[in-house]
C-alpha positions, 0 to 999 in steps of 0.5 A: 500500499502507498499514497494515491495521486490524491493523497499527494495532491492533498498532502502537498497542499497541507504542507503549503498551509503549514508553511504559511502559518509558521510558529516558533519553538514553544509557541506551536499551539495552532500548528499542533491543533492543525495536525490533530484536526488533519489526522482525525480522519484516519481515526487514530487509536489514541492522540496524547497532546501537550507533550513537552508543552504542545507536542502531540503523539498519535498512535496506531495500534494493532492490538497484538504484542510487538514493538513500539516504532516512533517517527518524529517530526518537528513542529517549530519554524524560525524567527526568520522573515520569508523572503521568497515568493511562493503563493504559500509564503509565510502570513506571519511577520518575522517568522518562517519554516526556513528548515523544512519541518513543515515537510517532515510533518507532512511525511508523518501525516502521510503515514497516518493516512496509510496506517488509518487504512491498515493498522501495522500487523503487530505492535504499534506506530507512534507519530510524534509531532515534537515542539522546539527542536530549533531550541534544543529544549523540545525533546528533553521536555517531551521525554521528561513528560509523564505522558510519554514516559507511558508510550515507551517506544523500542525504536525511535526514527527521524529524518532531515531534509539536506539542501546540497545533496541530490534530490531523494539521495540519502546519507545514513551512518552509524555512530555520531551524526550531530555535534553537541552544541550549547551557547554560553552568555557571558555577563561582566559587571563593572562600574560606569563613570563620567567618559571625561574620568574613566579611571573612576569607574571599572570598564569591562572593555579590557576584558572583552578584548582579552575574551574575545581571542582567548575563547575562539582560540579554544577551538581545535581538531576536526570532524575528520579526526573525531576531536573538533572543538569549536568556539564561535562568537555570536555577539558582543556588546559594551556599555550603553549607546552614549558618549558621556558614559564609560561603560560598567556592563558588557555581554559576550556570547559564544557558541560552544561545539563538540563532537561528543557530550564528554568533549563538551563538558571539557570544553565548558570547564576550559571556557568557564575557567577562562572567564573566571580568570579574565574577570578577576584580573579586571576587578569585575564581577561575572555571571554565566549561563547556558542556552539552546543546549544540544547533546550529540546525536548518535545512531544505534547500530541495529536502528540504522541497519534497519534504515539502511535495509528499508532504503535499499528495498525501496531503491533509495540511493545512500552513503554514509555521509559525515557527521554534521557540524549542526546540532539536533536534539533528536539524539535525546531519543537514544536515552529511551530507545534504539534510535536512528535518523538520517538526511535526505537530499532536498536538491543540489541547487537549493538554498541552505537550510535557515536562508530566508528563502528556503521552501521545503521541496514538495517531491520529497514527500513520497520519497521520505514516507515510503522509506518510513512506511517500509521501515514500520512494515519491516519491523511490524509487519 
């Protein structure tokens, strides 16, 4: 069983509807409601809403013993103004589906249509529409939710579209798929002074000047050698925008990125030591906190092998690919199940993810769907 031409037409229209109504992380109330409404006709055996905030799990149960297989898509869009001109472009100023999560949701909805017509022969399928992937908060919130703990998946699978790869060509590898990352916000506190008498204050300027090169100097290694450590300055500010005030306050933001969670622990220790050392030398107070925390994403060997077999059965060309520098919170599902994710080519000449003119290619909907459908049938019959 597979999608009919009418299914593809209706799913494509729905994907474009989602594209026009983007909601950013943790605000996906209308999107979650739209998912539930669209899949209502498939008569799922159970729907769990409010997972980790706005998440939705749609469940198709055979009624017979067997594994529980979870497929995850993301609900959230980005705080990016869309500059593309499709008829279905974003209607929400300053927000857009510039990462293709609208397409990922549509693939899961396509699975829902098929399992609505014919349940798996054993076990159950969970379609999870997860909130807040872009901030790294969503998967952790879902997994911590008591309602999710009752679902207990044995396997979890996900995909991400990837511009730059030929349309429909896949990257699937064992081991580490995405790097760990987190944003470190550093606040330095001194004392303001009149600009004519800066010596009467305590300025954070020398500390900022020292911190910026010192933090970036923590970078070393590479993906190829498995020891990449990367510190990227993303923001810095000093004082108020006034000519009469010598500054007493500064902020430095840096994104820390490593291949593994263990490497991240070592990097944060070094960065925090550096901040304390520089602040003390300048007589400054300091505060540090972390944002957008992502653990590394690692494919389970068995789950990846099942995915690989499904691709081969469906004639999908694939290769191992490489570990992605970008982060993905799907890795947290490895703590509760055998999990794997892959990257599906969106076309070699597509705008990159998070570009303001990105638009998910509708031709990927049936391709991603048939991989997941074959996988589910291989495991559950």
